[in-house]
C-alpha positions in Angstrom: 160.4 76.2 106.1 157.8 73.7 104.7 155.6 71.5 106.8 153.9 68.6 105.2 150.3 67.9 106.4 149.1 64.5 105.5 145.5 64.7 104.3 145.2 60.9 104.5 143.6 60.8 101.1 144.2 58.3 98.3 141.0 58.1 96.3 137.8 59.6 97.5 134.5 60.7 95.9 135.5 59.6 92.5 132.2 60.7 91.0 132.8 64.3 92.0 133.6 66.7 89.2 135.5 70.0 89.5 132.4 72.0 90.0 131.6 70.0 93.1 134.9 70.9 94.6 134.5 74.6 93.6 131.1 74.5 95.3 132.7 73.5 98.6 135.2 76.3 98.4 132.5 78.9 97.6 130.3 77.5 100.4 133.1 77.9 103.0 133.8 81.4 101.8 130.1 82.3 102.1 130.0 80.8 105.6 133.0 82.9 106.7 131.3 86.0 105.3 128.2 85.2 107.3 129.9 84.4 110.5 132.3 87.4 110.5 129.9 89.8 108.8 132.7 90.7 106.5 132.6 92.0 102.9 131.0 89.9 100.2 133.2 87.1 98.7 134.8 87.6 95.3 135.2 85.1 92.4 137.3 86.4 89.5 139.7 85.3 86.9 143.2 86.9 86.6 145.3 87.7 83.6 147.0 84.4 83.8 143.7 82.5 83.4 143.7 81.3 87.0 140.5 81.6 89.0 140.4 83.2 92.5 137.8 82.6 95.3 138.3 85.0 98.2 136.6 85.8 101.4 137.5 88.6 103.9 137.2 86.7 107.1 139.7 85.4 109.6 141.9 83.3 107.3 142.5 79.6 106.9 144.9 77.9 109.3 146.4 74.4 109.5 143.8 73.2 111.9 141.1 73.6 109.3 142.6 70.6 107.5 141.6 68.3 110.3 138.3 66.4 110.0 135.9 67.4 112.8 132.5 69.0 113.2 132.6 72.7 113.3 130.8 73.8 116.5 130.6 77.4 115.3 128.8 76.4 112.1 126.6 73.9 113.9 125.3 76.6 116.2 124.5 78.9 113.3 121.2 78.3 111.7 122.2 79.7 108.3 125.6 78.4 107.5 126.2 75.8 104.8 129.0 73.6 106.0 128.8 71.6 109.3 131.1 68.6 109.2 134.6 69.8 108.5 135.2 67.4 105.5 134.1 69.6 102.6 137.6 71.2 102.2 139.4 67.9 102.1 136.9 66.5 99.6 137.5 69.5 97.4 141.3 69.4 97.6 141.2 65.7 96.7 139.0 66.3 93.7 141.2 69.2 92.5 144.2 66.9 92.7 142.5 64.1 90.9 141.2 66.4 88.1 144.5 68.1 87.5 143.6 71.5 89.0 146.6 73.1 90.6 145.7 74.8 93.9 147.4 77.4 96.0 145.9 78.9 99.1 146.9 82.0 101.1 145.9 83.7 104.3 147.6 85.8 106.9 148.4 82.6 108.7 149.8 80.2 106.1 150.5 79.6 102.4 149.5 76.2 101.1 150.0 74.0 98.0 149.2 70.3 97.3 151.6 67.4 96.7 151.3 63.7 96.4 154.1 62.0 98.4 154.9 59.0 100.5 153.0 58.6 103.8 155.3 59.2 106.7 156.7 55.8 107.8 155.0 53.9 104.9 157.2 54.2 101.8 154.8 52.1 99.7 151.8 54.3 100.4 151.3 57.7 98.5 148.8 60.1 99.9 147.9 63.7 99.3 149.7 66.2 101.4 149.4 70.0 102.0 152.7 71.8 101.8 152.3 74.6 104.4 154.7 77.6 104.8 154.4 80.7 106.9 152.3 83.4 105.3 154.2 85.8 103.1 151.6 88.6 103.9 150.8 88.9 107.6 148.4 91.7 106.8 146.3 89.7 104.3 142.6 89.6 105.0 140.6 86.5 104.6 141.4 83.4 102.6 142.1 83.2 98.9 142.0 80.0 96.7 143.8 80.2 93.4 142.9 77.5 90.9 145.0 77.0 87.9 143.8 74.8 84.9 140.2 75.1 86.2 137.8 75.3 83.2 135.6 78.4 83.1 132.5 76.2 82.7 133.2 74.4 85.9 133.3 77.7 87.8 130.0 78.8 86.3 128.4 75.5 87.0 129.5 75.7 90.6 128.2 79.3 91.0 124.9 78.2 89.5 124.4 76.0 92.5 124.2 79.0 94.8 121.1 81.2 95.1 123.2 84.4 95.2 124.5 83.7 91.8 121.4 82.2 90.2 119.5 85.4 89.3 116.3 84.0 90.9 114.2 86.8 92.2 112.8 86.5 95.8 109.0 86.9 95.5 108.4 86.6 99.3 110.4 86.0 102.4 109.1 84.1 105.4 110.7 83.2 108.8 111.5 79.7 107.5 112.4 80.3 103.9 111.9 82.2 100.6 109.7 81.7 97.6 111.6 82.4 94.4 110.7 83.2 90.9 112.2 80.3 88.9 114.4 81.4 86.0 114.0 78.3 83.9 111.6 75.4 83.3 113.2 73.6 86.2 112.6 74.8 89.7 115.4 74.6 92.3 115.3 73.7 96.0 118.0 75.5 98.0 118.9 75.0 101.6 120.6 78.1 103.1 121.3 79.3 99.6 122.8 76.0 98.2 121.0 73.9 95.6 120.1 70.4 96.9 117.5 69.3 94.4 115.6 70.2 91.2 111.9 69.9 90.5 110.5 69.6 86.9 106.9 70.6 87.8 107.1 73.1 90.6 105.6 76.6 90.2 108.3 78.3 92.3 111.9 77.7 93.4 112.4 77.7 97.2 115.2 78.5 99.6 114.7 76.8 103.0 116.4 78.7 105.7 115.1 76.9 108.8 115.8 73.2 108.7 113.7 70.6 110.4 114.9 67.2 111.5 113.8 65.5 108.3 115.9 67.7 106.2 118.9 67.5 108.5 118.8 63.7 108.3 118.4 63.8 104.5 121.3 66.1 103.8 124.1 63.9 102.4 127.8 64.6 102.2 127.4 66.0 98.6 124.3 68.0 99.4 122.8 66.9 96.1 119.7 64.9 95.0 117.9 65.3 98.3 114.6 63.5 97.9 111.3 65.4 97.8 109.9 63.7 100.9 112.7 65.5 102.9 111.6 69.0 102.0 107.9 68.8 101.1 106.7 69.7 104.6 109.0 72.7 104.7 107.9 73.9 101.2 104.3 73.7 102.3 105.0 75.6 105.5 106.8 78.3 103.6 103.8 78.7 101.2 101.3 78.7 104.1 103.2 81.6 105.7 103.0 83.7 102.5 100.8 86.8 102.5 101.7 88.6 99.3 99.3 89.0 96.5 102.1 88.2 94.0 102.4 84.7 95.3 98.7 84.2 95.9 97.9 85.3 92.3 100.4 82.9 90.8 99.0 80.0 93.0 95.4 80.7 92.1 96.1 81.3 88.4 97.9 77.9 88.4 95.0 76.3 90.3 92.6 77.4 87.6 94.5 75.2 85.2 93.2 72.1 87.1 90.8 71.1 84.4 93.5 71.0 81.8 95.8 68.9 83.9 98.5 71.5 83.6 98.8 72.8 87.1 102.1 72.5 89.0 102.7 70.1 91.8 102.2 72.6 94.7 98.6 73.0 93.7 97.9 69.3 94.0 98.4 69.8 97.8 94.9 70.6 99.1 96.1 72.7 102.0 98.1 74.9 99.7 95.2 75.4 97.2 92.9 76.4 100.1 95.5 78.8 101.5 95.9 80.4 98.0 92.1 80.9 97.7 92.0 82.6 101.1 94.8 84.9 100.2 93.4 85.7 96.9 89.9 86.4 98.4 91.5 88.7 100.9 93.6 90.7 98.4 91.7 90.6 95.1 88.2 91.0 93.7 87.5 87.4 92.7 84.7 84.9 92.7 85.4 81.2 92.8 83.6 79.0 90.3 83.9 75.3 89.5 84.0 74.4 85.8 80.5 73.0 86.1 79.2 76.3 87.5 80.8 78.3 84.7 79.1 76.1 82.1 75.7 76.0 83.9 75.5 79.7 84.9 76.9 81.8 82.1 74.5 84.6 83.2 76.2 84.7 86.6 79.6 84.8 85.0 78.5 87.8 83.0 77.1 89.5 86.2 80.3 88.8 88.1 82.4 90.4 85.4 80.1 93.3 85.0 80.5 94.0 88.7 84.3 94.0 88.0 85.1 90.8 89.8 87.4 88.2 88.3 86.2 84.6 87.7 88.6 82.1 89.1 87.9 78.4 88.3 88.8 75.9 91.0 88.3 72.1 91.4 85.2 70.8 93.1 87.2 69.3 96.0 88.7 72.8 96.8 85.2 74.4 96.5 84.0 72.0 99.3 86.9 73.1 101.5 86.4 76.9 101.1 82.6 77.1 100.8 81.2 78.8 103.9 84.7 79.6 105.3 86.5 82.9 105.8 89.8 84.3 104.5 92.6 85.5 106.8 90.8 88.8 107.5 87.5 87.1 108.5 85.7 87.9 105.2 83.5 85.2 103.7 85.1 83.5 100.8 83.3 84.5 97.6 82.3 81.4 95.9 79.1 81.4 93.7 76.8 80.9 96.7 78.4 83.7 98.7 78.4 86.1 95.8 74.7 85.5 95.3 74.0 86.1 98.9 76.0 89.3 98.9 74.4 90.5 95.7 70.9 89.8 97.0 71.6 91.6 100.3 72.9 94.7 98.5 70.2 94.5 95.9 67.9 97.4 95.1 64.8 97.3 92.9 64.6 99.6 89.9 60.9 100.1 89.7 59.1 101.1 86.5 56.0 103.3 86.6 53.1 102.9 84.2 54.0 106.0 82.3 57.4 104.5 81.6 56.0 101.4 79.9 55.8 101.0 76.2 52.3 100.7 74.6 52.5 96.9 74.3 53.8 96.5 77.8 51.2 98.8 79.2 48.4 96.7 77.5 49.7 93.6 79.2 50.0 95.3 82.6 46.5 96.7 82.3 45.2 93.1 82.3 46.2 92.6 86.0 42.8 93.1 87.5 41.2 90.9 84.8 43.7 88.1 85.6 43.0 88.5 89.3 39.3 88.4 88.8 39.6 84.9 87.5 40.7 83.7 91.0 38.3 85.8 93.0 40.3 89.1 93.1 43.5 90.2 94.7 44.2 88.5 98.0 43.8 90.8 101.0 47.5 90.6 102.0 48.7 91.8 98.6 48.8 95.6 98.7 50.8 96.3 95.5 51.8 94.6 92.3 55.0 96.3 90.9 57.3 96.1 88.0 61.2 96.2 88.3 64.0 96.2 85.8 66.2 94.5 88.4 65.5 91.4 90.4 67.2 89.2 93.0 69.1 86.1 92.0 67.7 82.6 92.4 69.7 80.7 95.0 69.7 77.5 92.9 70.0 78.6 89.3 71.6 82.1 89.9 69.4 83.6 87.3 67.2 86.6 88.2 63.9 85.3 89.4 60.8 86.2 87.3 58.9 87.6 90.3 59.0 87.9 94.1 56.4 87.9 96.9 57.6 90.1 99.7 55.3 89.4 102.7 56.8 92.0 104.9 56.0 94.8 102.4 52.8 93.0 101.2 53.9 93.4 97.6 54.5 91.3 94.5 57.3 92.4 92.2 57.5 91.1 88.7 60.6 91.4 86.4 60.1 94.0 83.7 60.8 91.7 80.7 57.8 89.5 81.6 55.6 92.2 80.1 56.7 91.1 76.7 53.5 89.0 76.4 50.4 88.2 78.4 51.2 84.6 79.0 54.6 85.3 80.7 53.1 88.0 82.8 50.0 86.1 83.9 52.0 83.0 84.7 54.5 84.9 87.0 51.6 86.8 88.6 49.7 83.7 89.5 52.8 82.0 90.7 53.4 84.8 93.2 49.7 84.9 94.2 50.1 81.2 95.1 53.0 82.2 97.5 50.9 85.1 98.9 47.9 82.8 99.5 49.8 79.8 100.9 52.5 81.6 102.8 54.8 78.8 101.5 58.0 78.7 99.6 58.8 77.0 96.3 59.2 73.2 96.1 56.9 72.6 99.1 53.8 70.5 99.2 51.7 73.4 100.5 52.8 75.7 97.7 52.3 73.1 95.0 48.8 72.4 96.3 47.9 76.1 96.2 49.3 76.5 92.7 47.2 73.5 91.6 44.1 75.0 93.1 44.7 78.3 91.3 45.1 76.5 88.0 41.8 74.7 88.6 40.0 77.9 89.5 41.3 79.7 86.3 40.2 76.8 84.1 36.8 76.7 85.7 36.3 80.4 85.2 37.4 80.4 81.5 35.8 77.2 80.1 33.5 76.0 82.9 
């Protein structure tokens, strides 16, 4: 006994292709799998070249052909369908494109037919021919599609994350970061593609929708604009904690100077988040391109200490400088690295018997140099030589010498013994600090240094 169910469809969604209709059938099957926690859906081709899409849920019934919101799906945060119209859209598209459809479940068997609308002989609409099920023990729902090109099935499957082959790099409570499988990134919502991005670093699957996305989702679930999902993508990235995602973000950020970074890294809050993650998980030091050029010695030192140099834009440096990562550790930019290095620094002192003959001859002139200024100041107890030296806070080079008032000693870098002029200049510079008690670039220090120069000249040619 055949019942004819009028679908009230003449022409609808004429721009839809077969793969759009197949997408709706697959989406409904996945939703049923999710809601009933049943076995994974199957998509296969039989010996007669017909395609089958089957779930193992509760089975389709006549009432599913009515157009209404699905309360069960609306209450579920992760289902795909909501509005109860996708099935009718799909059936209409199949009919228009010449795909023969049959459907079976334990409740009904169904085929499609165009026939006169009841009571209106001049109007032809699409009807579902419904008969009682031939297999009351059948589990789930099976769609059988005859004359459906293989390429349309593959294109439809490609719209779903589970068939895309894209690897999940990190999962957060609101979505997943995916390793994109081609040049074009994909944006998924609950596993269904809704947009593509030509210049995104990752693909994304948004699993917790906000109101902006809900309003933007159209009937076709395609070509959703970036403004709808940008905030959700940012939120997903800011919840990421893995080194894998952080490294990819920071590596991409370092391409800023070439203009080749991806769009996510043009978002300042994402770039800062990536730096914090990378600082926490990796041995890195953040440089600007200007610092790399002006401080090659520091680059070498960083690399010798087995840190990686990561180049970031100046605006991001301003955001991270002086801040901490997620574990409370100071972010290692150039200034922080220098401070850390100086705090952990240890002198490598050289004794007189370790000096080469030429170096020793220079060092032995110490008392003679000091005699030109009236002798060693009383607060200077020792004048020492070291192979290592602290870094200058401005230039990041090792300083030539140091006055350490707490220890009452002057320490001069070993390579200044290469000639008398270098050694004498550094020695008198540090004597000026010891006599004045002032630091570099102050009026008091400059006046003391000027006085010393005058005394030396007076003693030598006066």
